[in-house]
Each structure stands twice: as structure tokens, then as C-alpha cells.
C-alpha positions as CSV (number, residue, x, y, z in Angstrom):
1,M,20.0,69.0,30.1
2,N,23.7,68.5,29.2
3,T,24.2,66.6,32.5
4,L,21.5,64.1,31.5
5,I,23.3,63.2,28.3
6,S,26.6,62.5,30.1
7,Y,25.1,60.0,32.4
8,P,25.4,56.2,31.6
9,Y,22.1,54.5,31.0
10,F,21.9,52.8,34.5
11,C,22.2,56.2,36.2
12,Y,18.9,57.3,34.5
13,I,17.0,54.5,36.2
14,F,18.4,55.0,39.7
15,D,19.2,58.7,40.0
16,P,16.5,60.6,41.9
17,K,17.4,63.9,40.1
18,V,16.6,62.3,36.8
19,Y,13.3,60.9,38.3
20,Y,12.0,64.5,38.8
21,L,13.4,65.9,35.5
22,E,11.9,63.2,33.3
23,G,8.6,62.9,35.0
24,K,7.0,60.1,37.0
25,G,5.5,58.3,33.9
26,R,8.9,57.5,32.3
27,M,10.4,56.3,35.5
28,K,7.5,53.9,36.0
29,K,8.0,52.6,32.5
30,K,11.7,52.0,33.1
31,I,11.0,50.2,36.4
32,I,8.4,48.0,34.8
33,C,10.7,47.2,31.9
34,L,13.5,46.3,34.3
35,I,11.2,44.0,36.3
36,L,10.0,42.3,33.1
37,V,13.6,41.8,31.8
38,L,14.6,40.3,35.1
39,G,11.5,38.0,35.1
40,L,12.4,36.8,31.6
41,I,16.0,36.1,32.6
42,L,14.7,34.2,35.6
43,A,12.3,32.2,33.5
44,F,14.8,31.3,30.9
45,S,17.4,30.3,33.4
46,A,14.8,28.0,35.1
47,C,14.0,26.4,31.7
48,S,17.7,25.8,30.9
49,G,18.1,24.1,34.3
50,Q,15.4,21.6,33.5
51,S,16.9,20.7,30.1
52,E,20.3,20.1,31.7
53,Q,18.7,17.7,34.2
54,S,16.8,15.9,31.5
55,A,19.9,15.7,29.4
56,S,22.0,14.3,32.3
57,S,19.3,11.6,33.0
58,N,19.4,10.6,29.3
59,E,23.2,10.3,29.4
60,D,22.8,7.8,32.2
61,S,20.7,5.4,30.2
62,A,22.4,3.1,27.7
63,P,23.2,4.8,24.4
64,K,21.1,3.8,21.4
65,E,22.7,2.0,18.5
66,V,22.6,3.9,15.2
67,K,22.9,1.9,11.9
68,L,23.7,3.7,8.7
69,R,23.6,2.2,5.3
70,M,26.4,3.1,2.9
71,C,26.6,2.0,-0.7
72,T,29.4,2.1,-3.2
73,D,30.3,0.7,-6.7
74,Y,33.8,-0.3,-5.6
75,A,34.5,-4.0,-4.9
76,T,35.7,-5.2,-1.5
77,E,39.1,-6.1,-3.0
78,D,39.6,-2.6,-4.6
79,I,41.7,-0.1,-2.6
80,H,38.7,2.2,-2.4
81,G,36.5,-0.6,-1.0
82,A,39.1,-1.5,1.5
83,L,39.4,2.1,2.7
84,I,35.5,2.2,3.1
85,D,35.6,-0.9,5.2
86,E,38.4,0.6,7.3
87,F,36.4,3.8,7.7
88,A,33.3,1.9,8.9
89,E,35.5,0.0,11.5
90,K,37.0,3.2,12.7
91,V,33.7,4.9,13.2
92,K,32.5,1.9,15.1
93,E,35.6,1.9,17.3
94,Q,35.5,5.7,18.0
95,T,31.8,5.6,18.9
96,N,32.2,2.6,21.1
97,G,29.8,0.7,18.9
98,T,26.9,3.2,19.0
99,V,27.3,4.0,15.3
100,I,27.5,1.1,12.9
101,I,28.0,1.6,9.1
102,E,26.7,-1.2,7.0
103,V,28.7,-1.1,3.7
104,Y,27.2,-2.5,0.5
105,H,29.9,-3.0,-2.1
106,D,29.6,-3.5,-5.9
107,G,26.4,-1.4,-6.2
108,L,24.5,-4.0,-4.4
109,L,21.6,-1.7,-3.4
110,F,21.8,1.1,-5.9
111,K,23.9,2.0,-8.9
112,N,26.0,5.1,-9.1
113,D,23.5,7.3,-10.9
114,Q,20.7,6.5,-8.3
115,Y,22.7,7.5,-5.1
116,A,21.4,11.1,-5.0
117,D,17.7,10.0,-5.3
118,A,18.2,7.2,-2.7
119,I,19.8,9.6,-0.2
120,S,17.2,12.3,-0.7
121,S,14.4,9.8,-0.2
122,G,15.9,8.4,2.9
123,T,16.5,4.9,1.6
124,L,20.3,5.3,1.8
125,D,22.3,7.2,4.4
126,M,25.7,7.5,2.8
127,C,27.4,6.8,-0.4
128,Y,31.0,6.7,-1.7
129,A,31.1,7.3,-5.4
130,M,33.3,8.7,-8.0
131,F,30.8,10.2,-10.4
132,G,31.4,9.2,-13.9
133,K,32.5,5.6,-12.9
134,G,30.2,2.8,-14.2
């Protein structure tokens, strides 16, 4: 029995001495488990191959444009408003025009205290606010 404990696990499956010591039922269970594990690995690798092919075909098509609505209480002339406009331009530039941020200054859509409700309801995508202002 001491020799069985010193074997690594893979030796239990393929060693004929262990086959006779443990009995035929345990060896059959191990072989069945090994076959099932290999089958699952094969199935998952086949599924991942299909998703890569579909992802590559989606990349070939034209990218969709995403428009995000952003609201702020700051005016366009304010330094914060100018930085928000610059941020929107940089996002458009870095994403090659696929992400466009529409900025609404001076609380045009919502006031400062309504931003959280508007974002949680999905009416507004982003906001730039200094809570306590206005």
C-alpha cells in the first residue's frame, strides 16, 4: 500500500499493477471520467473556435457609431466646459469617429440634482458635475 501513495495521479490510471490492486470497477470509472473530460475539452474548444470566426466576420463589417449624451452645468466659455468639449473631441479622434459624445452645456437637459436619476433611467449616458454647484 505504501507504493500506491508515492505514485503521481497519472500513474494510477495507466499502471497495470494498480489496475489489479484497486479492482476493475475503479479503473473503469477512471477511464470513463478521462474520456468525459477529454470530450468536454474537445466540445469547448470547438465552441470557442466558432465564436472567434464570428467575431472576425463582425470585425470586417463597418463599425457602428455610438452616440453618448453628456450633460453639464458648466458654460461653454468656462474652463470646465472647454475641457469637456476637448474630451469629447479626443474620444471621437481616438475611436476614429465610432464613439461620439454629444455635450449639452448650461444644464440644457437636466439640472445638477437630476443627473443621478437621469443616468439610472437611461435618459442620460454621462455627466460632468461638481455636486453642490447650482
